[in-house]
DSSP file (Angstrom, degrees, kcal/mol; ACC not computed):
  #  RESIDUE AA STRUCTURE BP1 BP2  ACC     N-H-->O    O-->H-N    N-H-->O    O-->H-N    TCO  KAPPA ALPHA  PHI   PSI    X-CA   Y-CA   Z-CA
    1    1 A X              0   0    0      0, 0.0     2,-0.3     0, 0.0     3,-0.0   0.000 360.0 360.0 360.0 123.2    3.4   -8.9  -19.6
    2    2 A X     >  -     0   0    0      1,-0.1     4,-1.9     0, 0.0     3,-0.2  -0.736 360.0-135.0 -98.7 142.3    4.7  -10.8  -16.6
    3    3 A X  H  > S+     0   0    0     -2,-0.3     4,-2.2     1,-0.2     5,-0.2   0.869 107.3  59.0 -59.7 -37.5    3.0  -10.7  -13.2
    4    4 A X  H  > S+     0   0    0      1,-0.2     4,-1.9     2,-0.2    -1,-0.2   0.918 106.3  46.9 -58.0 -44.9    6.4  -10.2  -11.6
    5    5 A X  H  > S+     0   0    0      1,-0.2     4,-2.7     2,-0.2    -1,-0.2   0.863 109.2  54.3 -68.4 -35.7    6.9   -7.0  -13.6
    6    6 A X  H  X S+     0   0    0     -4,-1.9     4,-2.3     2,-0.2    -1,-0.2   0.873 107.5  50.8 -65.1 -35.7    3.5   -5.8  -12.7
    7    7 A X  H  X S+     0   0    0     -4,-2.2     4,-2.1     2,-0.2    -2,-0.2   0.886 109.0  51.5 -66.9 -37.8    4.4   -6.3   -9.0
    8    8 A X  H  X S+     0   0    0     -4,-1.9     4,-2.4     2,-0.2    -2,-0.2   0.945 109.2  50.8 -59.4 -47.9    7.5   -4.3   -9.6
    9    9 A X  H  X S+     0   0    0     -4,-2.7     4,-2.5     1,-0.2    -2,-0.2   0.921 109.7  49.6 -55.4 -47.2    5.4   -1.5  -11.2
   10   10 A X  H  X S+     0   0    0     -4,-2.3     4,-2.2     1,-0.2    -1,-0.2   0.879 109.2  52.0 -63.5 -38.4    3.1   -1.5   -8.1
   11   11 A X  H  X S+     0   0    0     -4,-2.1     4,-2.7     2,-0.2     5,-0.3   0.915 110.2  48.2 -64.6 -42.7    6.0   -1.3   -5.8
   12   12 A X  H  X S+     0   0    0     -4,-2.4     4,-2.5     1,-0.2     5,-0.5   0.920 111.0  51.6 -62.5 -42.7    7.4    1.7   -7.6
   13   13 A X  H  < S+     0   0    0     -4,-2.5    -2,-0.2    -5,-0.2    -1,-0.2   0.891 114.0  43.7 -61.4 -39.5    4.0    3.3   -7.6
   14   14 A X  H  < S+     0   0    0     -4,-2.2    -2,-0.2     1,-0.2    -1,-0.2   0.904 119.5  40.4 -72.7 -41.9    3.7    2.8   -3.8
   15   15 A X  H  < S-     0   0    0     -4,-2.7    -2,-0.2    -5,-0.2    -1,-0.2   0.770  88.2-150.6 -78.9 -25.9    7.3    3.9   -3.0
   16   16 A X  S  < S+     0   0    0     -4,-2.5    39,-1.4    -5,-0.3     2,-0.3   0.771  71.2  84.2  57.6  28.5    7.3    6.8   -5.5
   17   17 A X     >  -     0   0    0     -5,-0.5     4,-2.4    37,-0.2     5,-0.2  -0.886  68.9-148.8-160.8 124.0   11.0    6.3   -5.8
   18   18 A X  H  > S+     0   0    0     -2,-0.3     4,-2.6     2,-0.2     5,-0.2   0.907  99.6  48.9 -63.7 -43.9   13.0    3.9   -8.0
   19   19 A X  H  > S+     0   0    0      2,-0.2     4,-2.2     1,-0.2    -1,-0.2   0.937 113.8  45.3 -64.2 -46.4   15.9    3.4   -5.6
   20   20 A X  H  > S+     0   0    0      1,-0.2     4,-2.2     2,-0.2    -1,-0.2   0.898 113.6  50.5 -64.2 -40.3   13.6    2.7   -2.6
   21   21 A X  H  X S+     0   0    0     -4,-2.4     4,-2.1     2,-0.2    -2,-0.2   0.908 108.9  51.9 -63.8 -41.7   11.4    0.4   -4.6
   22   22 A X  H  X>S+     0   0    0     -4,-2.6     5,-2.3     1,-0.2     4,-0.7   0.906 109.9  49.1 -61.5 -41.7   14.5   -1.5   -5.8
   23   23 A X  H ><5S+     0   0    0     -4,-2.2     3,-0.7     1,-0.2    -1,-0.2   0.910 110.3  50.8 -63.3 -41.9   15.7   -1.9   -2.2
   24   24 A X  H 3<5S+     0   0    0     -4,-2.2    -1,-0.2     1,-0.2    -2,-0.2   0.871 114.9  43.4 -61.9 -37.2   12.2   -3.2   -1.2
   25   25 A X  H 3<5S-     0   0    0     -4,-2.1    -1,-0.2     2,-0.1    -2,-0.2   0.501 108.6-124.8 -87.6  -5.4   12.3   -5.7   -4.1
   26   26 A X  T <<5S+     0   0    0     -4,-0.7     2,-0.3    -3,-0.7    -3,-0.2   0.886  73.1 113.8  59.4  41.5   15.9   -6.8   -3.4
   27   27 A X  S   <S-     0   0    0     -5,-2.3    -1,-0.3    -6,-0.1    -2,-0.1  -0.882  74.1 -90.0-130.6 166.7   16.9   -6.0   -7.0
   28   28 A X     >  -     0   0    0     -2,-0.3     4,-2.2     1,-0.1     5,-0.2  -0.441  30.6-122.7 -77.4 153.7   19.3   -3.4   -8.4
   29   29 A X  H  > S+     0   0    0      1,-0.2     4,-2.9     2,-0.2     5,-0.2   0.895 111.5  52.8 -63.3 -41.6   17.9    0.0   -9.4
   30   30 A X  H  > S+     0   0    0      2,-0.2     4,-2.3     1,-0.2    -1,-0.2   0.902 109.4  50.1 -62.0 -37.9   19.1   -0.3  -13.0
   31   31 A X  H  > S+     0   0    0      2,-0.2     4,-2.3     1,-0.2    -2,-0.2   0.932 112.7  46.4 -63.0 -45.3   17.4   -3.6  -13.4
   32   32 A X  H  X S+     0   0    0     -4,-2.2     4,-2.5     2,-0.2     5,-0.2   0.928 111.6  50.9 -63.3 -45.1   14.1   -2.2  -12.0
   33   33 A X  H  X S+     0   0    0     -4,-2.9     4,-2.5     1,-0.2    -1,-0.2   0.901 110.8  49.6 -59.4 -41.3   14.4    0.9  -14.2
   34   34 A X  H  X S+     0   0    0     -4,-2.3     4,-2.4    -5,-0.2    -1,-0.2   0.912 110.4  49.9 -64.4 -42.8   14.9   -1.4  -17.3
   35   35 A X  H  X S+     0   0    0     -4,-2.3     4,-2.1     2,-0.2    -2,-0.2   0.909 112.6  47.0 -62.4 -42.3   11.9   -3.5  -16.3
   36   36 A X  H  X S+     0   0    0     -4,-2.5     4,-2.6     2,-0.2    -2,-0.2   0.906 111.2  51.4 -67.0 -41.3    9.7   -0.5  -15.9
   37   37 A X  H  X S+     0   0    0     -4,-2.5     4,-2.2    -5,-0.2    -2,-0.2   0.902 110.5  49.2 -62.0 -40.7   10.9    1.0  -19.2
   38   38 A X  H  X S+     0   0    0     -4,-2.4     4,-2.5     2,-0.2    -1,-0.2   0.878 110.6  50.6 -66.1 -37.4   10.1   -2.3  -21.0
   39   39 A X  H  X S+     0   0    0     -4,-2.1     4,-2.6     2,-0.2    -2,-0.2   0.921 109.8  50.0 -64.9 -43.3    6.6   -2.3  -19.4
   40   40 A X  H  X>S+     0   0    0     -4,-2.6     5,-1.5     1,-0.2     4,-1.3   0.898 111.5  49.0 -61.7 -39.6    6.1    1.3  -20.6
   41   41 A X  H  <5S+     0   0    0     -4,-2.2    -2,-0.2     2,-0.2    -1,-0.2   0.922 111.5  49.2 -65.2 -43.4    7.2    0.3  -24.1
   42   42 A X  H  <5S+     0   0    0     -4,-2.5    -2,-0.2     1,-0.2    -1,-0.2   0.888 113.8  45.8 -62.4 -39.5    4.8   -2.8  -24.0
   43   43 A X  H  <5S-     0   0    0     -4,-2.6    -1,-0.2     2,-0.2    -2,-0.2   0.692 106.9-130.7 -78.1 -18.4    1.9   -0.6  -22.8
   44   44 A X  T  <5S+     0   0    0     -4,-1.3     2,-0.3    -5,-0.2    -3,-0.2   0.700  75.9  71.1  78.6  19.5    2.8    2.0  -25.5
   45   45 A X  S   <S-     0   0    0     -5,-1.5    -2,-0.2    -6,-0.2    -1,-0.2  -0.985  88.8 -92.8-160.7 150.8    2.7    4.9  -23.0
   46   46 A X        -     0   0    0     -2,-0.3    15,-0.3     1,-0.1    14,-0.3  -0.459  28.7-172.0 -65.4 140.1    4.7    6.4  -20.1
   47   47 A X        +     0   0    0      1,-0.2    11,-2.1    13,-0.1     2,-0.3   0.614  67.2  40.4-105.2 -20.3    3.4    5.2  -16.7
   48   48 A X  E     -A   57   0A   0      9,-0.3     2,-0.6    13,-0.1     9,-0.2  -0.954  65.9-139.2-130.8 148.2    5.5    7.5  -14.6
   49   49 A X  E     -A   56   0A   0      7,-3.3     7,-2.0    -2,-0.3     2,-0.5  -0.950  32.4-144.5 -98.6 121.2    6.6   11.1  -14.6
   50   50 A X  E     +A   55   0A   0     -2,-0.6     5,-0.2     5,-0.2     2,-0.2  -0.777  22.7 175.9 -96.0 126.1   10.2   11.1  -13.4
   51   51 A X        -     0   0    0      3,-3.1     0, 0.0    -2,-0.5     0, 0.0  -0.500  50.5 -83.1-109.7-175.5   11.5   13.9  -11.3
   52   52 A X  S    S+     0   0    0      1,-0.2     3,-0.0    -2,-0.2    -2,-0.0   0.919 121.7   4.4 -57.8 -46.3   15.0   14.2   -9.7
   53   53 A X  S    S+     0   0    0    -36,-0.0     2,-0.3   -35,-0.0    -1,-0.2   0.360 127.5  40.7-124.7   4.2   14.2   12.1   -6.7
   54   54 A X        -     0   0    0    -37,-0.1    -3,-3.1   -36,-0.1     2,-0.4  -0.947  57.5-142.3-147.9 167.1   10.7   10.7   -7.2
   55   55 A X  E     -A   50   0A   0    -39,-1.4     2,-0.3    -2,-0.3    -5,-0.2  -0.982  13.8-166.8-130.0 145.1    8.3    9.3   -9.7
   56   56 A X  E     -A   49   0A   0     -7,-2.0    -7,-3.3    -2,-0.4     2,-0.2  -0.950  29.3-101.5-128.8 153.0    4.6    9.9   -9.9
   57   57 A X  E     -A   48   0A   0     -2,-0.3    -9,-0.3    -9,-0.2     2,-0.1  -0.460  26.6-140.5 -74.6 140.1    2.0    8.0  -11.9
   58   58 A X     >  -     0   0    0    -11,-2.1     4,-2.4    -2,-0.2     5,-0.2  -0.309  40.2 -93.0 -78.9 177.4    0.6    9.4  -15.2
   59   59 A X  H  > S+     0   0    0      1,-0.2     4,-2.0     2,-0.2     5,-0.1   0.918 132.6  48.6 -59.4 -42.4   -3.1    9.0  -15.9
   60   60 A X  H  > S+     0   0    0    -14,-0.3     4,-2.6     1,-0.2    -1,-0.2   0.895 109.9  52.5 -64.0 -39.1   -2.2    5.7  -17.7
   61   61 A X  H  > S+     0   0    0    -15,-0.3     4,-2.5     2,-0.2    -2,-0.2   0.881 107.1  51.8 -63.4 -38.8   -0.1    4.7  -14.7
   62   62 A X  H  X S+     0   0    0     -4,-2.4     4,-2.0     2,-0.2    -1,-0.2   0.899 110.7  48.2 -64.8 -40.1   -3.0    5.3  -12.4
   63   63 A X  H  X S+     0   0    0     -4,-2.0     4,-2.1     2,-0.2    -2,-0.2   0.933 112.4  48.2 -64.3 -45.7   -5.3    3.1  -14.5
   64   64 A X  H  X S+     0   0    0     -4,-2.6     4,-3.0     1,-0.2     5,-0.2   0.897 108.0  55.9 -62.5 -39.3   -2.7    0.4  -14.7
   65   65 A X  H  X S+     0   0    0     -4,-2.5     4,-2.5     1,-0.2    -1,-0.2   0.932 107.8  48.1 -58.8 -46.0   -2.2    0.6  -10.9
   66   66 A X  H  X S+     0   0    0     -4,-2.0     4,-2.0     1,-0.2    -1,-0.2   0.923 114.2  46.7 -60.2 -43.8   -6.0    0.0  -10.3
   67   67 A X  H  X S+     0   0    0     -4,-2.1     4,-2.6     2,-0.2    -2,-0.2   0.895 111.8  50.0 -67.3 -40.0   -6.0   -3.0  -12.7
   68   68 A X  H  X S+     0   0    0     -4,-3.0     4,-2.8     2,-0.2     5,-0.2   0.912 109.5  51.5 -65.2 -41.7   -2.8   -4.5  -11.2
   69   69 A X  H  X S+     0   0    0     -4,-2.5     4,-1.8    -5,-0.2    -1,-0.2   0.904 111.6  47.9 -61.1 -40.4   -4.3   -4.2   -7.7
   70   70 A X  H  X S+     0   0    0     -4,-2.0     4,-2.0    -5,-0.2    -2,-0.2   0.925 112.2  49.7 -63.2 -44.6   -7.5   -6.0   -9.0
   71   71 A X  H  X S+     0   0    0     -4,-2.6     4,-2.5     1,-0.2    -2,-0.2   0.906 110.8  48.4 -61.7 -43.9   -5.4   -8.7  -10.6
   72   72 A X  H  X S+     0   0    0     -4,-2.8     4,-2.4     2,-0.2    -1,-0.2   0.839 108.4  54.6 -68.7 -32.4   -3.3   -9.3   -7.5
   73   73 A X  H  X S+     0   0    0     -4,-1.8     4,-2.0    -5,-0.2    -1,-0.2   0.901 110.1  47.1 -65.0 -39.8   -6.5   -9.5   -5.4
   74   74 A X  H  X S+     0   0    0     -4,-2.0     4,-2.6     2,-0.2    -2,-0.2   0.910 110.3  52.5 -66.9 -41.7   -7.7  -12.2   -7.8
   75   75 A X  H  X S+     0   0    0     -4,-2.5     4,-2.5     1,-0.2    -2,-0.2   0.929 109.8  49.0 -58.3 -45.2   -4.4  -14.0   -7.6
   76   76 A X  H  X S+     0   0    0     -4,-2.4     4,-2.5     1,-0.2    -1,-0.2   0.901 110.7  50.4 -62.1 -41.3   -4.6  -14.0   -3.8
   77   77 A X  H  X S+     0   0    0     -4,-2.0     4,-2.8     2,-0.2    -1,-0.2   0.910 109.9  50.3 -64.1 -42.3   -8.1  -15.3   -3.9
   78   78 A X  H  X S+     0   0    0     -4,-2.6     4,-1.8     2,-0.2    -2,-0.2   0.938 111.7  47.8 -60.7 -46.7   -7.1  -18.1   -6.3
   79   79 A X  H  X S+     0   0    0     -4,-2.5     4,-0.7     1,-0.2    -2,-0.2   0.903 113.1  48.4 -61.9 -40.9   -4.2  -19.1   -4.0
   80   80 A X  H >< S+     0   0    0     -4,-2.5     3,-0.6     1,-0.2     4,-0.5   0.909 109.0  53.9 -64.1 -41.8   -6.5  -19.0   -1.0
   81   81 A X  H 3< S+     0   0    0     -4,-2.8     3,-0.2     1,-0.2    -1,-0.2   0.847 118.8  34.0 -61.3 -34.8   -9.1  -21.1   -2.8
   82   82 A X  H >X S+     0   0    0     -4,-1.8     3,-0.8    -5,-0.2     4,-0.6   0.389  89.1  98.2-104.0   3.3   -6.5  -23.8   -3.6
   83   83 A X  T << S+     0   0    0     -4,-0.7     3,-0.4    -3,-0.6     5,-0.3   0.866  90.9  39.3 -60.4 -37.5   -4.4  -23.6   -0.5
   84   84 A X  T >4 S+     0   0    0     -4,-0.5     3,-1.2    -3,-0.2    -1,-0.2   0.530  93.5  84.2 -91.7  -5.7   -6.1  -26.5    1.2
   85   85 A X  T <4 S+     0   0    0     -3,-0.8    -1,-0.2     1,-0.3    -2,-0.1   0.781  86.1  55.9 -72.1 -24.6   -6.5  -28.8   -1.8
   86   86 A X  T 3< S-     0   0    0     -4,-0.6    -1,-0.3    -3,-0.4    -2,-0.1   0.534  99.8-138.9 -80.9  -5.2   -3.0  -30.2   -1.6
   87   87 A X    <   -     0   0    0     -3,-1.2    -3,-0.1     1,-0.1    -2,-0.1   0.938  19.0-148.1  43.8  63.3   -3.8  -31.3    2.0
   88   88 A X        +     0   0    0     -5,-0.3    30,-0.4    31,-0.0     2,-0.3  -0.319  27.1 169.1 -56.6 136.8   -0.4  -30.3    3.3
   89   89 A X        +     0   0    0     -3,-0.1     2,-0.3    28,-0.1    30,-0.3  -0.941  16.1  85.6-146.5 167.9    0.6  -32.6    6.2
   90   90 A X  E     -b  119   0B   0     28,-1.1    30,-3.3    -2,-0.3     2,-0.4  -0.917  65.9 -65.2 136.3-162.1    3.6  -33.4    8.3
   91   91 A X  E     -b  120   0B   0     -2,-0.3     2,-0.5    28,-0.2    30,-0.2  -0.981  26.4-163.0-133.7 141.2    5.3  -32.2   11.3
   92   92 A X  E     -b  121   0B   0     28,-2.7    30,-2.6    -2,-0.4     2,-0.5  -0.990  10.5-160.5-122.3 121.9    7.1  -28.9   12.2
   93   93 A X  E     -b  122   0B   0     -2,-0.5     2,-0.5    28,-0.2    30,-0.2  -0.889   6.7-169.2-104.3 131.1    9.3  -28.9   15.3
   94   94 A X  E     -b  123   0B   0     28,-3.4    30,-2.7    -2,-0.5     2,-0.4  -0.977   2.3-166.2-124.2 122.8   10.2  -25.6   16.8
   95   95 A X  E     -b  124   0B   0     -2,-0.5     2,-0.4    28,-0.2    30,-0.2  -0.902  10.6-178.4-109.0 137.2   12.8  -25.2   19.5
   96   96 A X  E     -b  125   0B   0     28,-2.4    30,-2.1    -2,-0.4     2,-0.1  -0.970  31.6-108.6-134.5 147.0   13.1  -22.0   21.5
   97   97 A X  E >   -b  126   0B   0     -2,-0.4     3,-2.2    28,-0.2    30,-0.2  -0.428  39.7-112.5 -66.5 150.5   15.4  -20.7   24.2
   98   98 A X  T 3  S+     0   0    0     28,-1.3     4,-0.2     1,-0.3    -1,-0.1   0.767 115.8  55.2 -61.0 -26.8   13.7  -20.6   27.6
   99   99 A X  T 3  S+     0   0    0     27,-0.2    -1,-0.3     2,-0.1    28,-0.1   0.413  87.6 107.5 -88.6   4.9   13.7  -16.9   27.7
  100  100 A X  S <  S-     0   0    0     -3,-2.2     2,-1.4     1,-0.1     3,-0.2  -0.263  86.3 -97.1 -75.6 167.6   11.9  -16.6   24.4
  101  101 A X     >  +     0   0    0      1,-0.2     4,-1.6     2,-0.1     3,-0.3  -0.673  44.5 173.4 -88.9  86.1    8.3  -15.5   24.0
  102  102 A X  H  > S+     0   0    0     -2,-1.4     4,-2.8     1,-0.2    -1,-0.2   0.823  74.6  61.5 -64.0 -32.3    6.6  -18.9   23.8
  103  103 A X  H  > S+     0   0    0      2,-0.2     4,-2.2     1,-0.2    -1,-0.2   0.911 103.5  48.6 -62.8 -41.7    3.1  -17.3   23.9
  104  104 A X  H  > S+     0   0    0     -3,-0.3     4,-2.1     2,-0.2    -1,-0.2   0.932 113.2  47.1 -63.4 -45.4    3.8  -15.3   20.7
  105  105 A X  H  X S+     0   0    0     -4,-1.6     4,-2.6     1,-0.2    -2,-0.2   0.903 110.5  53.1 -63.1 -41.0    5.0  -18.4   18.9
  106  106 A X  H  X S+     0   0    0     -4,-2.8     4,-2.2     1,-0.2    -1,-0.2   0.887 107.9  51.1 -62.2 -38.9    2.0  -20.4   20.2
  107  107 A X  H  X S+     0   0    0     -4,-2.2     4,-1.9     2,-0.2    -1,-0.2   0.918 110.8  48.2 -62.8 -43.4   -0.4  -17.7   18.8
  108  108 A X  H  X S+     0   0    0     -4,-2.1     4,-2.3     1,-0.2    -2,-0.2   0.912 110.4  51.3 -64.4 -42.3    1.3  -17.9   15.4
  109  109 A X  H  X S+     0   0    0     -4,-2.6     4,-3.0     1,-0.2    -1,-0.2   0.901 106.4  55.9 -60.7 -40.5    1.1  -21.6   15.5
  110  110 A X  H  X S+     0   0    0     -4,-2.2     4,-1.7     2,-0.2    -1,-0.2   0.911 108.5  46.4 -58.7 -44.0   -2.6  -21.4   16.3
  111  111 A X  H  X S+     0   0    0     -4,-1.9     4,-1.2     1,-0.2    -1,-0.2   0.922 114.0  48.5 -63.6 -44.1   -3.2  -19.2   13.2
  112  112 A X  H  X S+     0   0    0     -4,-2.3     4,-2.5     1,-0.2     3,-0.3   0.895 108.2  54.3 -64.1 -40.7   -1.2  -21.6   11.0
  113  113 A X  H  < S+     0   0    0     -4,-3.0    -1,-0.2     1,-0.2    -2,-0.2   0.849 103.1  56.9 -64.5 -34.2   -3.0  -24.7   12.4
  114  114 A X  H  < S+     0   0    0     -4,-1.7     3,-0.4    -5,-0.2    -1,-0.2   0.879 114.1  39.3 -62.6 -36.2   -6.4  -23.1   11.4
  115  115 A X  H  < S+     0   0    0     -4,-1.2     2,-0.3    -3,-0.3    -2,-0.2   0.832 130.1  28.5 -82.1 -33.7   -5.1  -22.8    7.8
  116  116 A X    ><  +     0   0    0     -4,-2.5     3,-1.6    -5,-0.1    -1,-0.2  -0.673  66.2 168.9-129.1  75.6   -3.3  -26.2    7.7
  117  117 A X  T 3  S+     0   0    0     -3,-0.4    -1,-0.1    -2,-0.3    -4,-0.1   0.692  72.5  64.2 -66.2 -18.4   -5.0  -28.6   10.2
  118  118 A X  T 3  S+     0   0    0    -30,-0.4   -28,-1.1     2,-0.1     2,-0.5   0.569  83.4  92.0 -82.1  -7.6   -3.1  -31.6    8.9
  119  119 A X  E <   -b   90   0B   0     -3,-1.6     2,-0.4   -30,-0.3   -28,-0.2  -0.752  67.5-147.7 -91.6 131.5    0.2  -30.3   10.1
  120  120 A X  E     -b   91   0B   0    -30,-3.3   -28,-2.7    -2,-0.5     2,-0.4  -0.811  10.3-153.8 -99.4 135.5    1.4  -31.3   13.5
  121  121 A X  E     -b   92   0B   0     -2,-0.4     2,-0.4   -30,-0.2   -28,-0.2  -0.874   9.2-169.0-111.5 141.7    3.5  -28.9   15.6
  122  122 A X  E     -b   93   0B   0    -30,-2.6   -28,-3.4    -2,-0.4     2,-0.5  -0.990   7.5-172.1-128.9 122.4    5.9  -29.7   18.3
  123  123 A X  E     +b   94   0B   0     -2,-0.4     2,-0.4   -30,-0.2   -28,-0.2  -0.953   6.8 175.1-117.2 127.6    7.2  -26.8   20.4
  124  124 A X  E     -b   95   0B   0    -30,-2.7   -28,-2.4    -2,-0.5     2,-0.4  -0.983  14.9-155.0-132.6 148.4   10.0  -27.3   22.9
  125  125 A X  E     +b   96   0B   0     -2,-0.4     2,-0.3   -30,-0.2   -28,-0.2  -0.932  28.0 140.3-118.4 144.7   11.9  -24.9   25.1
  126  126 A X  E     -b   97   0B   0    -30,-2.1   -28,-1.3    -2,-0.4   -27,-0.2  -0.938  59.1 -56.0-162.2 177.4   15.4  -25.5   26.5
  127  127 A X    >>  -     0   0    0     -2,-0.3     4,-2.2   -30,-0.2     3,-0.6  -0.385  58.3-111.1 -62.4 148.2   18.6  -23.6   27.2
  128  128 A X  H 3> S+     0   0    0      1,-0.3     4,-2.5     2,-0.2     5,-0.2   0.862 117.4  54.3 -54.0 -40.7   19.8  -22.0   24.0
  129  129 A X  H 3> S+     0   0    0      1,-0.2     4,-2.3     2,-0.2    -1,-0.3   0.897 108.8  48.5 -61.9 -40.2   22.8  -24.3   23.8
  130  130 A X  H <> S+     0   0    0     -3,-0.6     4,-2.6     2,-0.2    -1,-0.2   0.896 109.7  51.9 -67.7 -39.8   20.6  -27.4   24.0
  131  131 A X  H  X S+     0   0    0     -4,-2.2     4,-2.2     1,-0.2    -2,-0.2   0.946 112.1  46.3 -60.2 -47.7   18.3  -26.0   21.3
  132  132 A X  H  X S+     0   0    0     -4,-2.5     4,-2.9     1,-0.2    -2,-0.2   0.895 111.3  52.3 -62.1 -40.3   21.2  -25.4   19.0
  133  133 A X  H  X S+     0   0    0     -4,-2.3     4,-2.4     1,-0.2    -1,-0.2   0.919 109.7  48.4 -62.4 -43.7   22.6  -28.9   19.7
  134  134 A X  H  X>S+     0   0    0     -4,-2.6     5,-1.7     2,-0.2     4,-1.2   0.877 112.5  49.0 -65.8 -36.7   19.3  -30.5   18.8
  135  135 A X  H  <5S+     0   0    0     -4,-2.2     3,-0.2    -5,-0.2    -2,-0.2   0.940 111.4  49.6 -65.8 -46.1   19.1  -28.5   15.6
  136  136 A X  H  <5S+     0   0    0     -4,-2.9    -2,-0.2     1,-0.2    -1,-0.2   0.894 117.6  39.7 -59.6 -41.0   22.7  -29.5   14.7
  137  137 A X  H  <5S-     0   0    0     -4,-2.4    -1,-0.2    -5,-0.2    -2,-0.2   0.630 103.5-130.1 -84.8 -14.1   22.0  -33.2   15.4
  138  138 A X  T  <5 +     0   0    0     -4,-1.2     2,-0.3    -3,-0.2    -3,-0.2   0.832  40.8 176.5  68.7  30.9   18.6  -33.1   13.8
  139  139 A X      < -     0   0    0     -5,-1.7    -1,-0.2    -6,-0.2     2,-0.2  -0.544  21.5-139.8 -74.4 127.3   17.1  -34.8   16.9
  140  140 A X    >   -     0   0    0     -2,-0.3     3,-1.3    -3,-0.1    -1,-0.0  -0.505  18.7-117.0 -82.9 157.3   13.4  -35.3   16.7
  141  141 A X  T 3  S+     0   0    0      1,-0.3    -1,-0.1    -2,-0.2    -2,-0.0   0.810 112.5  49.4 -65.4 -30.5   11.3  -34.7   19.8
  142  142 A X  T 3         0   0    0      1,-0.2    -1,-0.3     0, 0.0    -3,-0.0   0.345 360.0 360.0 -94.9   9.2   10.0  -38.3   19.9
  143  143 A X    <         0   0    0     -3,-1.3    -1,-0.2     0, 0.0    -2,-0.1   0.450 360.0 360.0 -85.1 360.0   13.5  -39.9   19.6
């Protein structure tokens, strides 16, 4: 049983529609249907009741949904626990057109800096053409 397939299962359960879930996951509907069918075979029981345009969870599907949600919460906690151990460092340069919302970007940078204090951010504003030119040339702010 792959975590990826369990995430597919959870998306189908949330969307209650295979086509919509496939679009959300950026995969084809036949691929998603095949993955769900293989999961049902692996579990030895149907997980969904299929109607013309929707799917609903069976009792077994509801149990699996609860367990998958628990599993994904643990995965997230593990990732959070180890997020800072690699001590990410470096510099991120962000160029924005002068009419952009610098305050919003600054707020986002603030949140990111709290999580990754070793990363240095450089924010510059200029006319859109100048921003594009600097990106094209790869000019660093301190050059």
